[in-house]
Biotite code that builds the C-alpha atoms (Angstrom):
import biotite.structure as struc

atoms = struc.array([
    struc.Atom([-12.319, 0.424, -16.678], chain_id="A", res_id=1, res_name="MET", atom_name="CA", element="C"),
    struc.Atom([-11.355, 2.738, -13.813], chain_id="A", res_id=2, res_name="VAL", atom_name="CA", element="C"),
    struc.Atom([-9.184, 5.809, -14.338], chain_id="A", res_id=3, res_name="THR", atom_name="CA", element="C"),
    struc.Atom([-8.552, 9.263, -12.863], chain_id="A", res_id=4, res_name="THR", atom_name="CA", element="C"),
    struc.Atom([-6.789, 10.667, -15.920], chain_id="A", res_id=5, res_name="LYS", atom_name="CA", element="C"),
    struc.Atom([-8.900, 13.827, -16.201], chain_id="A", res_id=6, res_name="GLN", atom_name="CA", element="C"),
    struc.Atom([-8.660, 14.510, -12.484], chain_id="A", res_id=7, res_name="TYR", atom_name="CA", element="C"),
    struc.Atom([-4.883, 14.078, -12.655], chain_id="A", res_id=8, res_name="ALA", atom_name="CA", element="C"),
    struc.Atom([-4.618, 16.452, -15.608], chain_id="A", res_id=9, res_name="LEU", atom_name="CA", element="C"),
    struc.Atom([-6.656, 19.059, -13.746], chain_id="A", res_id=10, res_name="ASN", atom_name="CA", element="C"),
    struc.Atom([-4.425, 18.807, -10.685], chain_id="A", res_id=11, res_name="LYS", atom_name="CA", element="C"),
    struc.Atom([-1.222, 19.004, -12.714], chain_id="A", res_id=12, res_name="LEU", atom_name="CA", element="C"),
    struc.Atom([-2.542, 22.213, -14.259], chain_id="A", res_id=13, res_name="PHE", atom_name="CA", element="C"),
    struc.Atom([-3.699, 23.578, -10.899], chain_id="A", res_id=14, res_name="GLU", atom_name="CA", element="C"),
    struc.Atom([-0.302, 23.019, -9.284], chain_id="A", res_id=15, res_name="TYR", atom_name="CA", element="C"),
    struc.Atom([1.726, 24.268, -12.268], chain_id="A", res_id=16, res_name="GLY", atom_name="CA", element="C"),
    struc.Atom([3.171, 20.867, -13.187], chain_id="A", res_id=17, res_name="MET", atom_name="CA", element="C"),
    struc.Atom([1.821, 20.387, -16.719], chain_id="A", res_id=18, res_name="THR", atom_name="CA", element="C"),
    struc.Atom([5.245, 21.133, -18.217], chain_id="A", res_id=19, res_name="GLY", atom_name="CA", element="C"),
    struc.Atom([7.226, 18.957, -15.813], chain_id="A", res_id=20, res_name="CYS", atom_name="CA", element="C"),
    struc.Atom([9.459, 16.127, -16.952], chain_id="A", res_id=21, res_name="LYS", atom_name="CA", element="C"),
    struc.Atom([7.847, 12.701, -16.283], chain_id="A", res_id=22, res_name="PRO", atom_name="CA", element="C"),
    struc.Atom([9.689, 10.115, -14.176], chain_id="A", res_id=23, res_name="ILE", atom_name="CA", element="C"),
    struc.Atom([9.145, 6.357, -13.952], chain_id="A", res_id=24, res_name="SER", atom_name="CA", element="C"),
    struc.Atom([9.211, 5.971, -10.146], chain_id="A", res_id=25, res_name="ILE", atom_name="CA", element="C"),
    struc.Atom([7.539, 8.197, -7.514], chain_id="A", res_id=26, res_name="PRO", atom_name="CA", element="C"),
    struc.Atom([10.228, 7.770, -4.847], chain_id="A", res_id=27, res_name="LEU", atom_name="CA", element="C"),
    struc.Atom([13.870, 6.743, -4.959], chain_id="A", res_id=28, res_name="GLU", atom_name="CA", element="C"),
    struc.Atom([14.766, 3.515, -3.176], chain_id="A", res_id=29, res_name="GLN", atom_name="CA", element="C"),
    struc.Atom([15.811, 3.751, 0.500], chain_id="A", res_id=30, res_name="ASN", atom_name="CA", element="C"),
    struc.Atom([14.809, 7.417, 0.845], chain_id="A", res_id=31, res_name="VAL", atom_name="CA", element="C"),
    struc.Atom([14.179, 8.247, 4.515], chain_id="A", res_id=32, res_name="LYS", atom_name="CA", element="C"),
    struc.Atom([12.295, 11.467, 5.209], chain_id="A", res_id=33, res_name="LEU", atom_name="CA", element="C"),
    struc.Atom([12.759, 13.218, 8.540], chain_id="A", res_id=34, res_name="SER", atom_name="CA", element="C"),
    struc.Atom([10.346, 15.535, 10.320], chain_id="A", res_id=35, res_name="ALA", atom_name="CA", element="C"),
    struc.Atom([13.187, 17.833, 11.428], chain_id="A", res_id=36, res_name="ASN", atom_name="CA", element="C"),
    struc.Atom([15.515, 18.111, 8.437], chain_id="A", res_id=37, res_name="GLU", atom_name="CA", element="C"),
    struc.Atom([15.271, 20.889, 5.838], chain_id="A", res_id=38, res_name="GLY", atom_name="CA", element="C"),
    struc.Atom([13.666, 24.323, 5.749], chain_id="A", res_id=39, res_name="ASN", atom_name="CA", element="C"),
    struc.Atom([9.985, 24.717, 6.519], chain_id="A", res_id=40, res_name="LEU", atom_name="CA", element="C"),
    struc.Atom([7.619, 25.105, 3.569], chain_id="A", res_id=41, res_name="VAL", atom_name="CA", element="C"),
    struc.Atom([6.305, 28.664, 3.366], chain_id="A", res_id=42, res_name="GLU", atom_name="CA", element="C"),
    struc.Atom([2.877, 27.763, 1.959], chain_id="A", res_id=43, res_name="ASP", atom_name="CA", element="C"),
    struc.Atom([1.760, 24.867, 4.147], chain_id="A", res_id=44, res_name="THR", atom_name="CA", element="C"),
    struc.Atom([-1.811, 25.152, 2.836], chain_id="A", res_id=45, res_name="THR", atom_name="CA", element="C"),
    struc.Atom([-0.659, 24.370, -0.696], chain_id="A", res_id=46, res_name="MET", atom_name="CA", element="C"),
    struc.Atom([1.274, 21.320, 0.541], chain_id="A", res_id=47, res_name="TYR", atom_name="CA", element="C"),
    struc.Atom([-1.807, 20.013, 2.318], chain_id="A", res_id=48, res_name="ARG", atom_name="CA", element="C"),
    struc.Atom([-3.980, 20.617, -0.750], chain_id="A", res_id=49, res_name="ARG", atom_name="CA", element="C"),
    struc.Atom([-1.604, 18.673, -2.993], chain_id="A", res_id=50, res_name="ILE", atom_name="CA", element="C"),
    struc.Atom([-1.305, 15.760, -0.566], chain_id="A", res_id=51, res_name="VAL", atom_name="CA", element="C"),
    struc.Atom([-5.095, 15.757, -0.125], chain_id="A", res_id=52, res_name="GLY", atom_name="CA", element="C"),
    struc.Atom([-5.470, 15.429, -3.893], chain_id="A", res_id=53, res_name="SER", atom_name="CA", element="C"),
    struc.Atom([-2.943, 12.589, -3.915], chain_id="A", res_id=54, res_name="LEU", atom_name="CA", element="C"),
    struc.Atom([-4.819, 10.787, -1.148], chain_id="A", res_id=55, res_name="ILE", atom_name="CA", element="C"),
    struc.Atom([-7.958, 10.970, -3.286], chain_id="A", res_id=56, res_name="TYR", atom_name="CA", element="C"),
    struc.Atom([-6.059, 9.506, -6.234], chain_id="A", res_id=57, res_name="MET", atom_name="CA", element="C"),
    struc.Atom([-5.020, 6.447, -4.215], chain_id="A", res_id=58, res_name="THR", atom_name="CA", element="C"),
    struc.Atom([-8.661, 5.312, -4.473], chain_id="A", res_id=59, res_name="ILE", atom_name="CA", element="C"),
    struc.Atom([-7.935, 4.207, -8.039], chain_id="A", res_id=60, res_name="THR", atom_name="CA", element="C"),
    struc.Atom([-4.111, 4.179, -8.093], chain_id="A", res_id=61, res_name="ASN", atom_name="CA", element="C"),
    struc.Atom([-2.665, 1.416, -5.898], chain_id="A", res_id=62, res_name="PRO", atom_name="CA", element="C"),
    struc.Atom([0.861, 2.291, -7.046], chain_id="A", res_id=63, res_name="ASP", atom_name="CA", element="C"),
    struc.Atom([0.597, 5.573, -5.118], chain_id="A", res_id=64, res_name="LEU", atom_name="CA", element="C"),
    struc.Atom([-0.422, 4.044, -1.788], chain_id="A", res_id=65, res_name="SER", atom_name="CA", element="C"),
    struc.Atom([3.013, 3.754, -0.225], chain_id="A", res_id=66, res_name="TYR", atom_name="CA", element="C"),
    struc.Atom([4.545, 7.060, -1.237], chain_id="A", res_id=67, res_name="VAL", atom_name="CA", element="C"),
    struc.Atom([1.396, 9.075, -0.478], chain_id="A", res_id=68, res_name="VAL", atom_name="CA", element="C"),
    struc.Atom([1.267, 7.513, 2.983], chain_id="A", res_id=69, res_name="ARG", atom_name="CA", element="C"),
    struc.Atom([4.853, 8.661, 3.515], chain_id="A", res_id=70, res_name="VAL", atom_name="CA", element="C"),
    struc.Atom([4.305, 12.318, 2.581], chain_id="A", res_id=71, res_name="VAL", atom_name="CA", element="C"),
    struc.Atom([0.969, 12.519, 4.416], chain_id="A", res_id=72, res_name="SER", atom_name="CA", element="C"),
    struc.Atom([2.827, 12.058, 7.733], chain_id="A", res_id=73, res_name="GLN", atom_name="CA", element="C"),
    struc.Atom([4.200, 15.596, 7.460], chain_id="A", res_id=74, res_name="PHE", atom_name="CA", element="C"),
    struc.Atom([0.984, 17.544, 6.920], chain_id="A", res_id=75, res_name="MET", atom_name="CA", element="C"),
    struc.Atom([1.388, 19.594, 10.112], chain_id="A", res_id=76, res_name="GLN", atom_name="CA", element="C"),
    struc.Atom([4.898, 20.969, 9.524], chain_id="A", res_id=77, res_name="THR", atom_name="CA", element="C"),
    struc.Atom([6.009, 20.126, 5.977], chain_id="A", res_id=78, res_name="PRO", atom_name="CA", element="C"),
    struc.Atom([9.590, 20.860, 4.966], chain_id="A", res_id=79, res_name="ARG", atom_name="CA", element="C"),
    struc.Atom([11.335, 21.317, 1.637], chain_id="A", res_id=80, res_name="LYS", atom_name="CA", element="C"),
    struc.Atom([12.452, 17.655, 1.280], chain_id="A", res_id=81, res_name="PRO", atom_name="CA", element="C"),
    struc.Atom([8.822, 16.606, 1.755], chain_id="A", res_id=82, res_name="HIS", atom_name="CA", element="C"),
    struc.Atom([7.681, 19.051, -0.917], chain_id="A", res_id=83, res_name="LEU", atom_name="CA", element="C"),
    struc.Atom([10.384, 17.771, -3.273], chain_id="A", res_id=84, res_name="ASP", atom_name="CA", element="C"),
    struc.Atom([8.996, 14.241, -2.913], chain_id="A", res_id=85, res_name="VAL", atom_name="CA", element="C"),
    struc.Atom([5.465, 15.513, -3.543], chain_id="A", res_id=86, res_name="VAL", atom_name="CA", element="C"),
    struc.Atom([6.666, 17.089, -6.782], chain_id="A", res_id=87, res_name="ARG", atom_name="CA", element="C"),
    struc.Atom([8.284, 13.796, -7.755], chain_id="A", res_id=88, res_name="CYS", atom_name="CA", element="C"),
    struc.Atom([4.932, 12.081, -7.223], chain_id="A", res_id=89, res_name="ILE", atom_name="CA", element="C"),
    struc.Atom([3.257, 14.594, -9.538], chain_id="A", res_id=90, res_name="LEU", atom_name="CA", element="C"),
    struc.Atom([5.931, 13.937, -12.173], chain_id="A", res_id=91, res_name="ARG", atom_name="CA", element="C"),
    struc.Atom([5.295, 10.208, -11.802], chain_id="A", res_id=92, res_name="TYR", atom_name="CA", element="C"),
    struc.Atom([1.559, 10.771, -12.210], chain_id="A", res_id=93, res_name="ILE", atom_name="CA", element="C"),
    struc.Atom([2.239, 12.552, -15.496], chain_id="A", res_id=94, res_name="LYS", atom_name="CA", element="C"),
    struc.Atom([4.241, 9.498, -16.603], chain_id="A", res_id=95, res_name="HIS", atom_name="CA", element="C"),
    struc.Atom([1.339, 7.134, -15.776], chain_id="A", res_id=96, res_name="THR", atom_name="CA", element="C"),
    struc.Atom([-1.599, 9.165, -17.141], chain_id="A", res_id=97, res_name="LEU", atom_name="CA", element="C"),
    struc.Atom([-2.502, 6.400, -19.581], chain_id="A", res_id=98, res_name="GLN", atom_name="CA", element="C"),
    struc.Atom([-2.568, 3.690, -16.897], chain_id="A", res_id=99, res_name="CYS", atom_name="CA", element="C"),
    struc.Atom([-5.948, 2.377, -15.786], chain_id="A", res_id=100, res_name="GLU", atom_name="CA", element="C"),
    struc.Atom([-7.586, -0.553, -14.021], chain_id="A", res_id=101, res_name="ILE", atom_name="CA", element="C"),
    struc.Atom([-9.355, -2.757, -16.551], chain_id="A", res_id=102, res_name="PHE", atom_name="CA", element="C"),
    struc.Atom([-11.875, -5.457, -15.617], chain_id="A", res_id=103, res_name="TYR", atom_name="CA", element="C"),
    struc.Atom([-12.366, -8.096, -18.295], chain_id="A", res_id=104, res_name="GLU", atom_name="CA", element="C"),
    struc.Atom([-15.846, -9.609, -18.340], chain_id="A", res_id=105, res_name="ALA", atom_name="CA", element="C"),
    struc.Atom([-14.810, -13.141, -19.341], chain_id="A", res_id=106, res_name="LYS", atom_name="CA", element="C"),
    struc.Atom([-11.940, -13.593, -16.901], chain_id="A", res_id=107, res_name="SER", atom_name="CA", element="C"),
    struc.Atom([-11.898, -16.349, -14.289], chain_id="A", res_id=108, res_name="GLN", atom_name="CA", element="C"),
    struc.Atom([-13.726, -15.458, -11.076], chain_id="A", res_id=109, res_name="LEU", atom_name="CA", element="C"),
    struc.Atom([-10.864, -15.950, -8.654], chain_id="A", res_id=110, res_name="GLN", atom_name="CA", element="C"),
    struc.Atom([-9.259, -13.816, -5.971], chain_id="A", res_id=111, res_name="VAL", atom_name="CA", element="C"),
    struc.Atom([-5.485, -13.755, -5.703], chain_id="A", res_id=112, res_name="HIS", atom_name="CA", element="C"),
    struc.Atom([-3.074, -11.320, -4.166], chain_id="A", res_id=113, res_name="GLY", atom_name="CA", element="C"),
    struc.Atom([0.332, -10.286, -2.928], chain_id="A", res_id=114, res_name="TYR", atom_name="CA", element="C"),
    struc.Atom([1.635, -9.172, 0.442], chain_id="A", res_id=115, res_name="THR", atom_name="CA", element="C"),
    struc.Atom([4.936, -7.750, 1.613], chain_id="A", res_id=116, res_name="ASP", atom_name="CA", element="C"),
    struc.Atom([6.353, -5.870, 4.581], chain_id="A", res_id=117, res_name="ALA", atom_name="CA", element="C"),
    struc.Atom([9.284, -3.615, 5.415], chain_id="A", res_id=118, res_name="ASN", atom_name="CA", element="C"),
    struc.Atom([10.811, -4.170, 8.829], chain_id="A", res_id=119, res_name="TRP", atom_name="CA", element="C"),
    struc.Atom([11.354, -1.095, 11.071], chain_id="A", res_id=120, res_name="ALA", atom_name="CA", element="C"),
    struc.Atom([11.025, 1.219, 8.084], chain_id="A", res_id=121, res_name="SER", atom_name="CA", element="C"),
    struc.Atom([9.913, 4.259, 10.090], chain_id="A", res_id=122, res_name="ASN", atom_name="CA", element="C"),
    struc.Atom([12.944, 6.134, 11.439], chain_id="A", res_id=123, res_name="VAL", atom_name="CA", element="C"),
    struc.Atom([10.952, 7.774, 14.264], chain_id="A", res_id=124, res_name="PHE", atom_name="CA", element="C"),
    struc.Atom([9.067, 4.981, 16.013], chain_id="A", res_id=125, res_name="ASP", atom_name="CA", element="C"),
    struc.Atom([10.635, 1.950, 14.243], chain_id="A", res_id=126, res_name="ARG", atom_name="CA", element="C"),
    struc.Atom([7.258, 0.553, 13.377], chain_id="A", res_id=127, res_name="ARG", atom_name="CA", element="C"),
    struc.Atom([7.150, -1.609, 10.277], chain_id="A", res_id=128, res_name="SER", atom_name="CA", element="C"),
    struc.Atom([5.097, -1.129, 7.131], chain_id="A", res_id=129, res_name="THR", atom_name="CA", element="C"),
    struc.Atom([3.007, -3.880, 5.581], chain_id="A", res_id=130, res_name="SER", atom_name="CA", element="C"),
    struc.Atom([0.900, -3.872, 2.466], chain_id="A", res_id=131, res_name="GLY", atom_name="CA", element="C"),
    struc.Atom([-1.240, -6.094, 0.280], chain_id="A", res_id=132, res_name="PHE", atom_name="CA", element="C"),
    struc.Atom([-2.981, -6.065, -3.075], chain_id="A", res_id=133, res_name="MET", atom_name="CA", element="C"),
    struc.Atom([-5.798, -8.341, -4.235], chain_id="A", res_id=134, res_name="PHE", atom_name="CA", element="C"),
    struc.Atom([-7.256, -8.715, -7.698], chain_id="A", res_id=135, res_name="SER", atom_name="CA", element="C"),
    struc.Atom([-10.558, -10.170, -8.801], chain_id="A", res_id=136, res_name="PHE", atom_name="CA", element="C"),
    struc.Atom([-11.272, -11.095, -12.426], chain_id="A", res_id=137, res_name="VAL", atom_name="CA", element="C"),
    struc.Atom([-8.583, -9.079, -14.260], chain_id="A", res_id=138, res_name="SER", atom_name="CA", element="C"),
    struc.Atom([-8.247, -5.958, -12.124], chain_id="A", res_id=139, res_name="GLY", atom_name="CA", element="C"),
    struc.Atom([-7.227, -4.885, -8.659], chain_id="A", res_id=140, res_name="VAL", atom_name="CA", element="C"),
    struc.Atom([-10.106, -4.558, -6.190], chain_id="A", res_id=141, res_name="VAL", atom_name="CA", element="C"),
    struc.Atom([-8.406, -4.063, -2.831], chain_id="A", res_id=142, res_name="SER", atom_name="CA", element="C"),
    struc.Atom([-5.063, -2.713, -1.655], chain_id="A", res_id=143, res_name="TRP", atom_name="CA", element="C"),
    struc.Atom([-3.527, -1.198, 1.448], chain_id="A", res_id=144, res_name="SER", atom_name="CA", element="C"),
    struc.Atom([-0.248, 0.156, 2.788], chain_id="A", res_id=145, res_name="ASN", atom_name="CA", element="C"),
    struc.Atom([-0.089, 0.950, 6.502], chain_id="A", res_id=146, res_name="LYS", atom_name="CA", element="C"),
    struc.Atom([2.220, 1.039, 9.453], chain_id="A", res_id=147, res_name="LYS", atom_name="CA", element="C"),
    struc.Atom([1.737, -1.887, 11.800], chain_id="A", res_id=148, res_name="GLN", atom_name="CA", element="C"),
    struc.Atom([0.292, -1.071, 15.212], chain_id="A", res_id=149, res_name="THR", atom_name="CA", element="C"),
    struc.Atom([3.156, -2.612, 17.196], chain_id="A", res_id=150, res_name="THR", atom_name="CA", element="C"),
    struc.Atom([6.936, -2.690, 16.907], chain_id="A", res_id=151, res_name="VAL", atom_name="CA", element="C"),
    struc.Atom([8.172, -5.999, 15.472], chain_id="A", res_id=152, res_name="ALA", atom_name="CA", element="C"),
    struc.Atom([11.366, -7.478, 16.912], chain_id="A", res_id=153, res_name="LEU", atom_name="CA", element="C"),
    struc.Atom([12.380, -9.337, 13.750], chain_id="A", res_id=154, res_name="SER", atom_name="CA", element="C"),
    struc.Atom([11.775, -9.333, 10.010], chain_id="A", res_id=155, res_name="SER", atom_name="CA", element="C"),
    struc.Atom([10.151, -12.759, 10.361], chain_id="A", res_id=156, res_name="MET", atom_name="CA", element="C"),
    struc.Atom([7.603, -11.345, 12.797], chain_id="A", res_id=157, res_name="GLU", atom_name="CA", element="C"),
    struc.Atom([6.697, -8.377, 10.616], chain_id="A", res_id=158, res_name="VAL", atom_name="CA", element="C"),
    struc.Atom([6.261, -10.577, 7.530], chain_id="A", res_id=159, res_name="GLU", atom_name="CA", element="C"),
    struc.Atom([4.042, -12.931, 9.487], chain_id="A", res_id=160, res_name="TYR", atom_name="CA", element="C"),
    struc.Atom([1.885, -10.101, 10.781], chain_id="A", res_id=161, res_name="ARG", atom_name="CA", element="C"),
    struc.Atom([1.631, -8.775, 7.228], chain_id="A", res_id=162, res_name="GLY", atom_name="CA", element="C"),
    struc.Atom([0.382, -12.164, 6.022], chain_id="A", res_id=163, res_name="ALA", atom_name="CA", element="C"),
    struc.Atom([-2.184, -12.161, 8.830], chain_id="A", res_id=164, res_name="THR", atom_name="CA", element="C"),
    struc.Atom([-3.498, -8.732, 7.827], chain_id="A", res_id=165, res_name="ILE", atom_name="CA", element="C"),
    struc.Atom([-3.804, -9.944, 4.232], chain_id="A", res_id=166, res_name="ALA", atom_name="CA", element="C"),
    struc.Atom([-5.670, -13.046, 5.412], chain_id="A", res_id=167, res_name="THR", atom_name="CA", element="C"),
    struc.Atom([-8.226, -10.897, 7.231], chain_id="A", res_id=168, res_name="CYS", atom_name="CA", element="C"),
    struc.Atom([-8.771, -8.958, 4.024], chain_id="A", res_id=169, res_name="GLU", atom_name="CA", element="C"),
    struc.Atom([-9.332, -12.225, 2.114], chain_id="A", res_id=170, res_name="VAL", atom_name="CA", element="C"),
    struc.Atom([-12.036, -13.256, 4.582], chain_id="A", res_id=171, res_name="VAL", atom_name="CA", element="C"),
    struc.Atom([-13.772, -9.905, 4.129], chain_id="A", res_id=172, res_name="TRP", atom_name="CA", element="C"),
    struc.Atom([-13.543, -10.088, 0.321], chain_id="A", res_id=173, res_name="LEU", atom_name="CA", element="C"),
    struc.Atom([-14.993, -13.594, 0.260], chain_id="A", res_id=174, res_name="GLN", atom_name="CA", element="C"),
    struc.Atom([-17.957, -12.547, 2.404], chain_id="A", res_id=175, res_name="LYS", atom_name="CA", element="C"),
    struc.Atom([-18.523, -9.429, 0.297], chain_id="A", res_id=176, res_name="LEU", atom_name="CA", element="C"),
    struc.Atom([-18.523, -11.353, -2.978], chain_id="A", res_id=177, res_name="LEU", atom_name="CA", element="C"),
    struc.Atom([-20.818, -13.975, -1.460], chain_id="A", res_id=178, res_name="SER", atom_name="CA", element="C"),
    struc.Atom([-23.297, -11.278, -0.388], chain_id="A", res_id=179, res_name="ASN", atom_name="CA", element="C"),
    struc.Atom([-23.183, -9.879, -3.922], chain_id="A", res_id=180, res_name="LEU", atom_name="CA", element="C"),
    struc.Atom([-24.149, -13.286, -5.308], chain_id="A", res_id=181, res_name="GLY", atom_name="CA", element="C"),
    struc.Atom([-20.783, -13.996, -6.920], chain_id="A", res_id=182, res_name="GLN", atom_name="CA", element="C"),
    struc.Atom([-19.689, -17.624, -7.041], chain_id="A", res_id=183, res_name="SER", atom_name="CA", element="C"),
    struc.Atom([-15.904, -17.601, -6.780], chain_id="A", res_id=184, res_name="VAL", atom_name="CA", element="C"),
    struc.Atom([-13.182, -20.186, -6.316], chain_id="A", res_id=185, res_name="ASP", atom_name="CA", element="C"),
    struc.Atom([-12.794, -20.760, -2.578], chain_id="A", res_id=186, res_name="ALA", atom_name="CA", element="C"),
    struc.Atom([-9.025, -21.162, -2.955], chain_id="A", res_id=187, res_name="ARG", atom_name="CA", element="C"),
    struc.Atom([-7.216, -17.850, -2.607], chain_id="A", res_id=188, res_name="VAL", atom_name="CA", element="C"),
    struc.Atom([-3.579, -17.602, -3.610], chain_id="A", res_id=189, res_name="VAL", atom_name="CA", element="C"),
    struc.Atom([-1.567, -15.106, -1.531], chain_id="A", res_id=190, res_name="ILE", atom_name="CA", element="C"),
    struc.Atom([2.007, -14.604, -2.654], chain_id="A", res_id=191, res_name="ILE", atom_name="CA", element="C"),
    struc.Atom([4.201, -13.694, 0.319], chain_id="A", res_id=192, res_name="VAL", atom_name="CA", element="C"),
    struc.Atom([7.349, -12.008, -0.993], chain_id="A", res_id=193, res_name="ILE", atom_name="CA", element="C"),
    struc.Atom([9.851, -13.588, 1.388], chain_id="A", res_id=194, res_name="THR", atom_name="CA", element="C"),
    struc.Atom([11.279, -17.044, 2.021], chain_id="A", res_id=195, res_name="SER", atom_name="CA", element="C"),
    struc.Atom([11.305, -16.458, 5.794], chain_id="A", res_id=196, res_name="ILE", atom_name="CA", element="C"),
    struc.Atom([7.552, -16.004, 5.958], chain_id="A", res_id=197, res_name="ALA", atom_name="CA", element="C"),
    struc.Atom([7.003, -19.081, 3.796], chain_id="A", res_id=198, res_name="TYR", atom_name="CA", element="C"),
    struc.Atom([9.096, -21.181, 6.156], chain_id="A", res_id=199, res_name="TYR", atom_name="CA", element="C"),
    struc.Atom([7.206, -19.721, 9.077], chain_id="A", res_id=200, res_name="LEU", atom_name="CA", element="C"),
    struc.Atom([3.787, -20.430, 7.597], chain_id="A", res_id=201, res_name="LEU", atom_name="CA", element="C"),
    struc.Atom([4.749, -24.070, 7.026], chain_id="A", res_id=202, res_name="THR", atom_name="CA", element="C"),
    struc.Atom([6.308, -24.611, 10.462], chain_id="A", res_id=203, res_name="THR", atom_name="CA", element="C"),
    struc.Atom([3.483, -24.089, 12.954], chain_id="A", res_id=204, res_name="TRP", atom_name="CA", element="C"),
    struc.Atom([5.310, -25.561, 15.964], chain_id="A", res_id=205, res_name="SER", atom_name="CA", element="C"),
    struc.Atom([7.809, -22.689, 15.995], chain_id="A", res_id=206, res_name="ILE", atom_name="CA", element="C"),
    struc.Atom([5.150, -20.002, 16.207], chain_id="A", res_id=207, res_name="MET", atom_name="CA", element="C"),
    struc.Atom([3.075, -21.797, 18.813], chain_id="A", res_id=208, res_name="LEU", atom_name="CA", element="C"),
    struc.Atom([5.932, -21.223, 21.251], chain_id="A", res_id=209, res_name="ARG", atom_name="CA", element="C"),
    struc.Atom([5.652, -17.455, 20.721], chain_id="A", res_id=210, res_name="GLN", atom_name="CA", element="C"),
    struc.Atom([2.750, -16.259, 22.873], chain_id="A", res_id=211, res_name="SER", atom_name="CA", element="C"),
    struc.Atom([2.730, -12.803, 21.266], chain_id="A", res_id=212, res_name="THR", atom_name="CA", element="C"),
    struc.Atom([1.874, -14.294, 17.882], chain_id="A", res_id=213, res_name="LEU", atom_name="CA", element="C"),
    struc.Atom([-0.336, -17.172, 19.001], chain_id="A", res_id=214, res_name="ARG", atom_name="CA", element="C"),
    struc.Atom([-3.559, -15.386, 18.018], chain_id="A", res_id=215, res_name="CYS", atom_name="CA", element="C"),
    struc.Atom([-2.326, -14.751, 14.477], chain_id="A", res_id=216, res_name="THR", atom_name="CA", element="C"),
    struc.Atom([-1.211, -18.368, 14.180], chain_id="A", res_id=217, res_name="THR", atom_name="CA", element="C"),
    struc.Atom([-4.663, -19.628, 15.165], chain_id="A", res_id=218, res_name="ILE", atom_name="CA", element="C"),
    struc.Atom([-6.310, -17.273, 12.669], chain_id="A", res_id=219, res_name="LEU", atom_name="CA", element="C"),
    struc.Atom([-4.201, -18.451, 9.732], chain_id="A", res_id=220, res_name="LEU", atom_name="CA", element="C"),
    struc.Atom([-4.561, -22.110, 10.726], chain_id="A", res_id=221, res_name="GLU", atom_name="CA", element="C"),
    struc.Atom([-8.356, -21.844, 10.762], chain_id="A", res_id=222, res_name="LYS", atom_name="CA", element="C"),
    struc.Atom([-8.582, -20.023, 7.429], chain_id="A", res_id=223, res_name="LYS", atom_name="CA", element="C"),
    struc.Atom([-6.121, -22.199, 5.533], chain_id="A", res_id=224, res_name="PHE", atom_name="CA", element="C"),
])
């Protein structure tokens, strides 16, 4: 069992949020934060301390990965809308204090995961965001939420790149478990949350014509 309940309680007390009203989601859907809108936060040090604490909590809280990545982009010049979102995250943490990652000893030794991507989600540079989550036994062991390094020209491209990133993580997990002496099922199920990516993954001839994605196509073909 993995939990940061006591750490979360300490931080809620430290930042004066113990009496706040809990909420069920850390960020409203389709919220777009800007670096130039809203008044500047007076105490920037406090903002950075709170976000630093949230970054630490993502080690054991995969549900915080996306929203913490969003607010951490404004560490240099935080504004009031950014601070409002940070407070929402703290209210969400209070709502999920009892949540924990539990690893059941008798579960099947198999790795499976999910991957998804959001095309051109960043309003500044139009880079897309992709993420994945993998579980082993009964609990999550690996997760990530990052902006992609290049600008994708279509939703199909960003989903495909997201699947490639997840595939690289699978290869690493398999090697790690092998080095630890764990005998696991070689088949890894990755659920790609889009019909476009599924069609793409099953139609290799289309992607072979796209030189920019040829390397990712070869990688996926070799691994699966």
